[in-house]
N, C-alpha and C positions, 0 to 999 in steps of 0.2 A: 260522275261516271258517264262514259259514252260507249255506245255499242259500236263494234266493228265486226267484220266478217266472222271471226272465230271466237267472239266473246265480248267482254266488257273490260274497260281499263279507265284509269283516271284521265280526266280531261287535261289538256296541255297546261291550263292555268293552275291545276292542283299539283302537278309535278311529283306524283308518287309513282312507285314501281308496281303497284298492285294490278294484277290481271286476273280476271275470272274467265276461264275457258268455258265454252259452251258444250263441250263433250265430256261425258262421264260414263264410264262402263259401256261404251259402244252406243250411246244415245245422245242426240242433240237436245239440249234443254231449251224449252220455250223462253222467250224474254221475260214473261211474267214470273216464271219460277226463278230466274236469275235475279230479278229485282227482289223477290221475296227472300231469297237466300241472303242477300246483302242487308236487307232491312230487318227481317225477323230472325235471321241466322239459321233458318231451316226452310226447306221446301215442303210442299204437300207430298203425299205419297205418290211416287212416280212409278209407273209400270214399264216393263219391257227393257230394263237394263239387261246387259248381256255379260255373263260371267266369263272372265279370262280363263279360269281353270277348266270349266267343262262346257262352255258355250251355251248354257241354259239361260233362259230369261228369268228375271226375278223383279220383285217390287221392293222399293226402299225409299227412304227420305234422306236427303243430303243435309248434313249439319255442318255449320261453320263454327269452329271453336274460337276461344279468345286469342289463340296464338295464330289465327289466320289459316289454320289447316282444316281440311275437309275430311269428313268420315261419312260412311253410309250407316244409317240406322235401318236394319233389316226388319221387315214386317213378317211376323209369323203367319202361318196359314190360318190359324184360328182367329187372329185379329183381322185379317183380310176378309173373312167371311161374315163378320158381324155387321 
């Protein structure tokens, strides 16, 4: 995988079509979280995502499932305060 301006993609030698964009829910992901997402299949809890529905900020973890799809794992207020 190689980094480019908008994310990560396979190197030319690997010739795959996978691209990991660095923007999720209005936030740019740091490179270390992008690497963690690909290696551990989840990021740490990330704050300041922005909801498309209401424009409010929230915290979540990004999960990469076995089908190569992403989902957000939302953190409840109680878990976030522990």
